[in-house]
N, CA, C and O atoms as a Tinker XYZ file with bonds, in Angstrom:
   208  protein
     1  N     41.442000  -21.634000   -2.986000    73     2
     2  CA    40.735000  -21.290000   -2.071000    64     1     3
     3  C     39.999000  -20.039000   -3.101000    63     2     4     5
     4  O     38.771000  -20.032000   -3.183000    81     3
     5  N     40.522000  -19.373000   -3.592000    73     3     6
     6  CA    39.636000  -18.689000   -4.592000    64     5     7
     7  C     38.665000  -19.179000   -5.504000    63     6     8     9
     8  O     38.241000  -18.356000   -6.315000    81     7
     9  N     38.208000  -20.355000   -5.554000    73     7    10
    10  CA    37.261000  -20.857000   -6.390000    64     9    11
    11  C     36.332000  -21.209000   -5.546000    63    10    12    13
    12  O     35.165000  -20.907000   -5.797000    81    11
    13  N     36.654000  -21.899000   -4.408000    73    11    14
    14  CA    35.359000  -22.090000   -3.302000    64    13    15
    15  C     34.741000  -20.597000   -2.906000    63    14    16    17
    16  O     33.517000  -20.514000   -2.801000    81    15
    17  N     35.456000  -19.565000   -2.711000    73    15    18
    18  CA    34.787000  -17.963000   -2.392000    64    17    19
    19  C     34.013000  -18.002000   -4.012000    63    18    20    21
    20  O     32.846000  -18.392000   -4.033000    81    19
    21  N     34.341000  -17.801000   -4.672000    73    19    22
    22  CA    34.089000  -17.402000   -6.031000    64    21    23
    23  C     32.664000  -18.442000   -6.394000    63    22    24    25
    24  O     31.657000  -17.874000   -6.817000    81    23
    25  N     32.646000  -20.091000   -6.189000    73    23    26
    26  CA    31.500000  -20.638000   -6.356000    64    25    27
    27  C     30.670000  -20.214000   -4.881000    63    26    28    29
    28  O     29.492000  -20.555000   -4.987000    81    27
    29  N     30.878000  -19.753000   -3.928000    73    27    30
    30  CA    30.022000  -19.404000   -2.955000    64    29    31
    31  C     28.833000  -17.751000   -3.017000    63    30    32    33
    32  O     27.657000  -17.506000   -2.749000    81    31
    33  N     30.291000  -16.816000   -3.643000    73    31    34
    34  CA    29.592000  -16.085000   -3.940000    64    33    35
    35  C     28.622000  -16.019000   -5.344000    63    34    36    37
    36  O     27.752000  -15.163000   -5.506000    81    35
    37  N     28.860000  -16.806000   -6.064000    73    35    38
    38  CA    27.620000  -17.064000   -7.209000    64    37    39
    39  C     25.938000  -17.386000   -6.533000    63    38    40    41
    40  O     24.833000  -16.858000   -6.663000    81    39
    41  N     26.490000  -18.523000   -5.790000    73    39    42
    42  CA    25.348000  -19.180000   -4.636000    64    41    43
    43  C     24.682000  -17.830000   -4.334000    63    42    44    45
    44  O     23.461000  -17.711000   -4.442000    81    43
    45  N     25.333000  -16.990000   -4.022000    73    43    46
    46  CA    24.941000  -15.739000   -2.488000    64    45    47
    47  C     24.171000  -15.008000   -3.659000    63    46    48    49
    48  O     22.987000  -14.992000   -3.324000    81    47
    49  N     24.336000  -14.368000   -4.940000    73    47    50
    50  CA    23.718000  -14.250000   -5.716000    64    49    51
    51  C     23.136000  -15.097000   -6.373000    63    50    52    53
    52  O     23.241000  -14.636000   -7.509000    81    51
    53  N     22.477000  -16.214000   -6.474000    73    51    54
    54  CA    21.655000  -16.916000   -7.444000    64    53    55
    55  C     20.412000  -16.399000   -6.141000    63    54    56    57
    56  O     19.502000  -15.653000   -6.503000    81    55
    57  N     20.473000  -16.809000   -4.830000    73    55    58
    58  CA    20.237000  -16.738000   -3.641000    64    57    59
    59  C     19.408000  -15.731000   -3.574000    63    58    60    61
    60  O     18.182000  -15.797000   -3.487000    81    59
    61  N     20.220000  -14.583000   -3.624000    73    59    62
    62  CA    19.608000  -13.249000   -3.529000    64    61    63
    63  C     18.616000  -12.983000   -4.170000    63    62    64    65
    64  O     17.608000  -12.724000   -3.512000    81    63
    65  N     18.508000  -12.941000   -5.932000    73    63    66
    66  CA    17.739000  -12.990000   -6.748000    64    65    67
    67  C     16.181000  -13.879000   -6.788000    63    66    68    69
    68  O     15.069000  -13.650000   -7.262000    81    67
    69  N     16.863000  -15.086000   -5.946000    73    67    70
    70  CA    15.744000  -15.888000   -5.927000    64    69    71
    71  C     15.104000  -15.365000   -4.925000    63    70    72    73
    72  O     13.958000  -15.044000   -5.242000    81    71
    73  N     15.334000  -15.183000   -4.017000    73    71    74
    74  CA    14.595000  -14.155000   -2.486000    64    73    75
    75  C     13.643000  -12.956000   -3.236000    63    74    76    77
    76  O     12.416000  -12.884000   -3.296000    81    75
    77  N     14.809000  -11.932000   -3.851000    73    75    78
    78  CA    13.792000  -10.648000   -4.561000    64    77    79
    79  C     12.585000  -11.075000   -5.432000    63    78    80    81
    80  O     11.469000  -10.560000   -5.502000    81    79
    81  N     13.228000  -12.431000   -6.247000    73    79    82
    82  CA    11.948000  -12.251000   -7.329000    64    81    83
    83  C     10.615000  -13.174000   -6.258000    63    82    84    85
    84  O      9.395000  -13.115000   -6.410000    81    83
    85  N     11.177000  -13.745000   -5.505000    73    83    86
    86  CA     9.594000  -14.484000   -4.844000    64    85    87
    87  C      9.037000  -13.241000   -3.779000    63    86    88    89
    88  O      7.878000  -13.441000   -3.414000    81    87
    89  N      9.740000  -11.865000   -3.165000    73    87    90
    90  CA     9.594000  -10.941000   -2.496000    64    89    91
    91  C      8.601000  -10.186000   -3.643000    63    90    92    93
    92  O      7.726000   -9.655000   -2.959000    81    91
    93  N      8.390000   -9.957000   -4.749000    73    91    94
    94  CA     8.242000   -9.175000   -5.728000    64    93    95
    95  C      6.865000  -10.185000   -6.170000    63    94    96    97
    96  O      5.945000   -9.457000   -6.545000    81    95
    97  N      6.594000  -11.275000   -6.206000    73    95    98
    98  CA     5.583000  -12.054000   -6.238000    64    97    99
    99  C      4.653000  -11.827000   -4.770000    63    98   100   101
   100  O      3.459000  -11.530000   -4.788000    81    99
   101  N      5.106000  -11.942000   -4.067000    73    99   102
   102  CA     4.551000  -12.005000   -2.899000    64   101   103
   103  C      3.819000  -10.656000   -2.972000    63   102   104   105
   104  O      2.590000  -10.662000   -2.896000    81   103
   105  N      4.676000   -9.179000   -3.154000    73   103   106
   106  CA     3.966000   -7.890000   -3.056000    64   105   107
   107  C      3.146000   -7.904000   -4.277000    63   106   108   109
   108  O      2.237000   -7.074000   -4.257000    81   107
   109  N      3.219000   -8.552000   -5.221000    73   107   110
   110  CA     1.921000   -7.992000   -6.780000    64   109   111
   111  C      0.700000   -8.884000   -5.822000    63   110   112   113
   112  O     -0.319000   -8.275000   -5.495000    81   111
   113  N      0.865000  -10.209000   -5.449000    73   111   114
   114  CA    -0.252000  -11.170000   -4.881000    64   113   115
   115  C     -1.146000  -10.234000   -3.889000    63   114   116   117
   116  O     -2.337000   -9.943000   -3.994000    81   115
   117  N     -0.227000   -9.865000   -2.923000    73   115   118
   118  CA    -0.536000   -8.815000   -1.835000    64   117   119
   119  C     -1.600000   -7.739000   -2.049000    63   118   120   121
   120  O     -2.616000   -7.600000   -1.368000    81   119
   121  N     -1.177000   -6.915000   -3.211000    73   119   122
   122  CA    -1.361000   -5.832000   -3.967000    64   121   123
   123  C     -2.978000   -6.024000   -4.646000    63   122   124   125
   124  O     -3.854000   -5.227000   -4.311000    81   123
   125  N     -3.170000   -6.753000   -5.279000    73   123   126
   126  CA    -4.078000   -7.481000   -6.083000    64   125   127
   127  C     -5.025000   -8.191000   -4.956000    63   126   128   129
   128  O     -6.212000   -7.915000   -5.131000    81   127
   129  N     -4.824000   -8.856000   -4.085000    73   127   130
   130  CA    -6.269000   -8.853000   -2.933000    64   129   131
   131  C     -6.128000   -8.060000   -2.215000    63   130   132   133
   132  O     -6.696000   -8.458000   -1.198000    81   131
   133  N     -5.484000   -6.586000   -1.934000    73   131   134
   134  CA    -6.149000   -5.748000   -0.954000    64   133   135
   135  C     -7.230000   -5.204000   -2.050000    63   134   136   137
   136  O     -8.422000   -5.061000   -1.777000    81   135
   137  N     -6.558000   -4.870000   -3.552000    73   135   138
   138  CA    -7.648000   -4.324000   -4.564000    64   137   139
   139  C     -8.769000   -5.233000   -4.558000    63   138   140   141
   140  O     -9.871000   -4.715000   -4.375000    81   139
   141  N     -8.727000   -6.195000   -4.684000    73   139   142
   142  CA    -9.909000   -7.295000   -4.956000    64   141   143
   143  C    -10.724000   -6.770000   -3.298000    63   142   144   145
   144  O    -11.903000   -6.417000   -3.345000    81   143
   145  N    -10.087000   -6.770000   -2.134000    73   143   146
   146  CA   -10.949000   -6.413000   -0.725000    64   145   147
   147  C    -12.054000   -5.306000   -0.908000    63   146   148   149
   148  O    -13.265000   -5.390000   -0.706000    81   147
   149  N    -11.054000   -3.910000   -1.489000    73   147   150
   150  CA   -11.487000   -2.806000   -1.333000    64   149   151
   151  C    -12.555000   -2.764000   -2.181000    63   150   152   153
   152  O    -13.487000   -2.031000   -1.852000    81   151
   153  N    -12.644000   -3.449000   -3.305000    73   151   154
   154  CA   -13.340000   -3.672000   -4.148000    64   153   155
   155  C    -14.725000   -4.361000   -4.052000    63   154   156   157
   156  O    -15.533000   -3.872000   -4.842000    81   155
   157  N    -15.141000   -5.231000   -3.395000    73   155   158
   158  CA   -15.562000   -5.647000   -2.811000    64   157   159
   159  C    -16.336000   -5.358000   -1.816000    63   158   160   161
   160  O    -17.558000   -5.508000   -1.818000    81   159
   161  N    -15.540000   -4.846000   -0.735000    73   159   162
   162  CA   -16.614000   -3.739000   -0.085000    64   161   163
   163  C    -16.780000   -2.372000   -0.834000    63   162   164   165
   164  O    -17.392000   -1.647000   -0.050000    81   163
   165  N    -16.618000   -1.953000   -1.543000    73   163   166
   166  CA   -16.955000   -0.762000   -2.473000    64   165   167
   167  C    -18.503000   -1.174000   -3.292000    63   166   168   169
   168  O    -19.462000   -0.434000   -3.078000    81   167
   169  N    -18.649000   -2.242000   -4.114000    73   167   170
   170  CA   -19.663000   -3.049000   -4.228000    64   169   171
   171  C    -20.768000   -3.126000   -3.326000    63   170   172   173
   172  O    -21.775000   -2.428000   -3.445000    81   171
   173  N    -20.643000   -3.701000   -2.712000    73   171   174
   174  CA   -21.367000   -4.110000   -0.891000    64   173   175
   175  C    -21.867000   -2.794000   -0.482000    63   174   176   177
   176  O    -23.057000   -2.482000   -0.523000    81   175
   177  N    -20.882000   -2.009000   -0.072000    73   175   178
   178  CA   -21.473000   -0.396000    0.266000    64   177   179
   179  C    -22.267000    0.295000   -0.366000    63   178   180   181
   180  O    -23.004000    1.181000    0.064000    81   179
   181  N    -22.086000   -0.272000   -1.919000    73   179   182
   182  CA   -22.753000    0.676000   -3.282000    64   181   183
   183  C    -24.166000   -0.111000   -3.037000    63   182   184   185
   184  O    -25.224000    0.482000   -2.821000    81   183
   185  N    -24.040000   -1.431000   -3.096000    73   183   186
   186  CA   -25.799000   -2.373000   -3.437000    64   185   187
   187  C    -26.350000   -1.854000   -2.286000    63   186   188   189
   188  O    -27.580000   -1.855000   -2.335000    81   187
   189  N    -25.708000   -1.242000   -0.880000    73   187   190
   190  CA   -26.867000   -0.792000    0.104000    64   189   191
   191  C    -26.794000    0.502000    0.211000    63   190   192   193
   192  O    -27.242000    1.104000    1.187000    81   191
   193  N    -26.342000    0.948000   -0.573000    73   191   194
   194  CA   -26.843000    2.352000   -0.838000    64   193   195
   195  C    -26.179000    3.225000    0.150000    63   194   196   197
   196  O    -26.740000    4.312000    0.288000    81   195
   197  N    -25.147000    3.034000    0.859000    73   195   198
   198  CA   -24.315000    3.771000    1.577000    64   197   199
   199  C    -23.204000    4.642000    1.026000    63   198   200   201
   200  O    -22.933000    5.740000    1.512000    81   199
   201  N    -22.408000    3.968000   -0.281000    73   199   202
   202  CA   -21.587000    5.019000   -1.281000    64   201   203
   203  C    -22.482000    5.251000   -2.099000    63   202   204   205
   204  O    -23.236000    4.387000   -2.548000    81   203
   205  N    -22.512000    6.854000   -2.489000    73   203   206
   206  CA   -22.557000    7.422000   -3.329000    64   205   207
   207  C    -22.000000    6.908000   -4.738000    63   206   208
   208  O    -22.074000    7.631000   -5.731000    81   207
């Protein structure tokens, strides 16, 4: 019985680490996309002469 509990606990930890890694990758990608979008908007406004 304890073998099953230990195996299940290891699986839960591996699943947790995988989910945490995926969340971190997703957050980094979202930050990069947001920075790229703001940079595009800033360059567009700069090109039109609206931004100083």
